[in-house]
Phi, psi and omega in degrees: 000150180293136173284152190208148171249127173264112180260115185254112170277127191095038188291346177253009184279173184295318181298319180297314183291316188275331189238310191287313179294316174302323179297319178297319179302312183294320183291321188264312189265325185268297182277341179055043178272342177236145179235153179051048183250132180231153179240127172244107179276133181245122181214165183281331183287134180291124179212155168267168175302316183295318179295317179300316181296318181294322178292322179296322180297320177292320179296320180299324180283316188273321185262324183260351180066027183254104182269101182268136173287169178301322179294316180295319178293325177295331176285323186276315191303323180293349181271353188254131179223163183221141176229126178279125180200127169279088189293345178272326188248332187264082181292326179292337180295342179291334174295317177295322178296317179298318178298319180295317181293317179299322178297317177297320182295320179292319182290326188248007180057046180258137185225015180215156183221143166243122175261119181252118181267083179268054184228175176296151184298340179293345181261352186302306186294321181296317180296312182294324177299315179293320177299320180291315181300327182266009177069029184265357177227174174095354179257124178206102176247022182095311180269322184250078182264158175226099184247146184242122177260123184251115181287150176289157007276140176267084183089172179238354178197172178299316180297314181294316180295323179296316179296319178297314181295320180300321180291317182296315183286347173284342182249335184232154168287146179304324182293344180261003180255122180241103183273116191276127163231104192297340176299328181291345176271355182287134186302315184288333176294320177292333182290345178302313181293323180295316180293317184291311186267349180263004181228123185296339185286333190268313187302321177296339181263359190274067182196178186291344179287333187239341182258128181279312177197165177234136180233132180237118185240135172217095183246152179232145175284323185286160172271210183275346177057229181274008182261018185303318181299317177288311189296326183293343175262349183252303186079168185290335179299312181275330183283328185239312187290314186302328182247290189300305187290321179290330174294319178295318178301317182297321178294322179291319191265352186295153173285159176301125179288160179302318174208169185270050174258162187306313185290323179296317178296314183290329175301317181287326177296321179299319181299324178295312182295328175294329186271358178297132180285122180291151177283148170247171177300325180288312182291332179295332181290331182253332190247011184218121180231132174239152183216165175218133186281141170260192180290157182198174180235141174224164174264128178276182185298334180273000180086009179266153179283129177247127181271129181251137182282155174288157180303318183292350177262358181289157181298133177064029175248136178300126180300341177248024187301140172248023177285134182278138173249001179216143173215140169235131174218147177246117183230174186224145173255106188274081172214179186294325182290321192246010181305122178089000180260117178283143173247119179261125178244128183226132175208134180207156174253156183056044176267173185289329180221153175269127178197144166231113191219142173239126182240123173254110183258127183271158180283155172289175177304135179288149179078207186278141174281113187287342184242109181299335179298335183259016187293336184253020180290149180282157178290144173290145178208148175249124186238125173258121176262110183275316177199155000279345182256116185274136177155188174210157176216156179240122183264121178235177180246140178217167181282133177291137182300146174060034173229168177288287179224031176288127185258149176219157180280135179242131183258122173260110195236142166241114180254101183294319183282356177270346184292132183298322184267006183275138176216074187298135177292145174292160184303317183290335173297312180296320183293316178296315181298316184285330172295319176299319181281353183068035174262102186273000185294338180268011181233152184278134174274158185301318183293333172298313181294324179302310184287328176292319178294325178297318178295315182292320179300324178299319178293315183298323178295322176296319181295335182293345183267002183218155178249117183286157176264093182248153352285156182225014168205152183276139174303136181086008181254205183255012180088178179292167179294143177245160180277007184286141175291163184298329183285353176255319185239092176214174189297318181295321181296318185283338186290138176252000188278000000 
């Protein structure tokens, strides 16, 4: 396998400590999927390699929950290096950075690089411009590649994202740009295609004749935490729907690709995003709900009442903010396969439970129910549990034991996270590995982002004409009221347990 250096801009940031370094440990030292792999963290704070390594060991224990033995740390620590560089202001420092990387490559026989931009989006163009000016990107002969991973958010609007993309593709080949959406690295999200196309029972039913509706939920217990400054300018619409939820919708609704290669899969996802019905002022009044959490109370693990602050009281949040922390939307994919099937997208912060779930609910028997004994049977549904509990289940109906014809729901379940021998890779492990392998199917292509931003911009423009009445739901609750009937939105339906 090709030896490689992972150069992380934002080397002292939260993402590096909690996700990227643990991912490198698992890929190199634990799973041994990569060999001759080195990490060079680039940050503004002056540090030596030894200081950086000692801080990382504490971070792995405190922030990532990774308790490494002395032997495990001895395997990981020699792979970690640090370079001090003000990557935004010190353009001449990139010459020093190139010299450092070249020295590592000569010493370790490394001939390929992944540049990971784990920084704010305002730094993307400047970093890539400097890399290009110093000749540090643009070479790819298969063995000596230079690939750039760009962390979300990719822009803040269609106009902004277009300008960012235009700048990147003027300096890099499209094949060398890997736009990160960490949801695409989740094992169960990838399993959607395997379940759908690997089982003869589902694909013939995957259309408007048999599916009643699709629901995609991504809720969090936590509030905005230390991300208040960013989140107050983004909101859940741009932070979650524009990327994560629309990517999940595209995977569910896409046509069968010609083959399971990256471009074929992404071609079909683009067609779905193109077919999304834009909101109008009239449809937004009935099919679009936004919310913001106020203060609330929850019971902690010890049974004590914990008081939760309102969003407007969070650190670095405008006290009069009208930024949404919850969204419900009902949308449609206007094509022959999905005509008339509603897609419900829900995402909120400070909700009662943490869950990322996709529910495909099937229609009841068409026409008249010939057996009155079966009149109260539940609808069949296929549920993908993305997090925190990985797996999927198919709900069918069967006769309850020791009754005449009393029916009950029976769950046929695959619980991936319940398997004793299972050790699913984290999303960032998969993303780093697949970028190294040049598998772009787990990364967003520009035309996917273009059409998702166009859809999101339409919603945002409608919102500019009205002032919401916030807050409108209590922290730790179920969000604001929705217009869904009880048979669509109820506790049993929402439960993934």
